[in-house]
N, C-alpha and C positions, 0 to 999 in steps of 0.2 A: 918106533916106538909110538903108543896110541893112550890116548888121553883116554881115563876114564870118566862115559858116560853122564854119568851126577855129575863130577867135576867140570869135565864141556859147556853142559846144558848152565850152571851157577857162572861161571865164563859168559858165557849168550847175554843176558840177563844181566851181568855188571854191565854189557858191553853199553848192551842196549836204554839204559839208564843212562851212560850218557849220549842218546841218540844217534845210536850206533851199530851199528851192525859187526857181526861175527864171523867171519871169508872162513879164513883157518884157524889152525889151530898146528904148527908146524912142532916136530922135536928130530933138530941136528946134530949131527955129534957123537962123543960121547964118552965119559968117565967127566971127570972136572969141568973138560971144552963140553958139554951138554947146549945147546941152545934150544930152548924153545920161545917158541916166535906165536906170537897172537899177529894177524894182521885181519886188521881192521877198518870199515870204511863209511862214508857215511852219504846223507844225498847231493850238498851242496863239496863232496872231499872225506880232509880226516884235516886235523890238523896239528902243531905242532902239542900247544896242551891238551889237545885233546884225548894222542896217545899219551903222556908224560901222564893226564890224571887218572889215564887205559890202568898205566905200571902200576904207583903205588899201592892202587885198588889190588889188583889183582896182585901183586906182589905179599901185599896180606895174606888175601886171604887162598891164596899154594901156602904160605910161611906154613900155614896150622894145618891143610891138606899134607904139602909135601908126596904130589907122586911123582914125584923125581928118585926123590933119597939120598940122594947126595947133589955136590953142589952142579948151579947151574948156573945160566946166563939167558935170563927173563928182557925177549925183544920182543916191545911192541910197534907196527908197521902202518901204514899204507900198501892196496895194492900193490904204486908206483904207473907207472904208464904207462908199460910197457904184461899193463899185473893179468896172473894166470885165470885164464875161466871154470868154478871150483865143482860149479853145478848148470842143472838142466838153466833155470832161474838166468845167471851169467850169462849163458848164450842168446839166448831171447831176449835181456834187455841189451845184448849188442848185436841184432840182427840191425845188418848194414850194414858193419864195421869190418876190419881189416883183421885177419888170424894168423896165424900161422900151429899149426894142428901134426900136436908130435905125434906119428901109432906106435902102438905096442913092438915088440919085435913079433911074435907072432900074429900079426897080421897083413896081410900077404898082398893086397894088394900097392895102397899106396903108403910108403914110410913118414915121410915129412906132405904135407897140402900147405901153400896161401891161399889164400883169398878172400871171400868174404863171404863171412855166415850172409845166410838166400833165408831160410828156414831154420825152424822146431817143427818135431813133432815122432810122436810115438820113441823109440829111443833112440831116434840118430838125428846128426845135425846134414844140416848142407847145402854144403858152400861151393861155388863158384869159383873155383883155379884161375888162377895166372890163363893159359890159355884158354878160357872158356868152352872146360867139362867144367857140369853143375854134381857132386861126388855126395852122394851118401854115406856121411864117418859112421859106422853106428856107436852111442859112449861107449859102451863096455870096451872099445877096445880102446883109447885113445890116451893116452897117454900119456898126453900134456900141450894145453889150449894156453894159446897165450897173446894178446894186446895187437900188433900190427901197431910201433910209432911212429905218424908223416913225422919227418921231421921238420919239412917246409912249411906245413899249415904252422904247427907248433912258433914257428922263429916270424915268419907270419901274422901272426898275432897278438905277437913279442913286440915284432918291429913296430907295432899300429899303436901300441897301452903307449898312453904319455909318459 
C-alpha cells in the first residue's frame, strides 16, 4: 500500500520543519497489525526526542487524513547503521562505502553483490566487488541495497571514548 502523494508531501514538510529528511514511508502488515513507518534522518543523525516530536505531529496529521482506514501503529525511526539506500542521492552520498546489494529475481547476472560503491552515473551504480571486479548494476534492477556495518571500526571508536 502506498500513501497518497499529497499526504506524503505533507509528512515530508512536517519532518523538514524538524530539520530532518523523510527518507521513506513503509506500510507493512495488514488489518489491525498494520504498521506505518516513517524513516527519517538528519545531517547529524536523528535523536529520540526528534523521533518523538515527529511522531506526535504526524499522528495528529494522520488522524485527520486517516490514510489507512483502520487501526494501525505509527513508527518513526532512524535508518539505522545498516541503512537502506533509497535514492540515487543516497548512493552518491555513500560513495566509497561498503554495501550489500540484492538484485531483482529477474536480473540474470548477479543475485547479490557485496562491495564498495565506486560511482553513480546515468541509470547504474558501479560497485567494486570482493573479487576486484567492477560491476555496473542498473538502478531499476536493484531490489534492495544496504550499507554494510564494519563492527571492528565501531568497536574501536567505542573504546576510544572516555
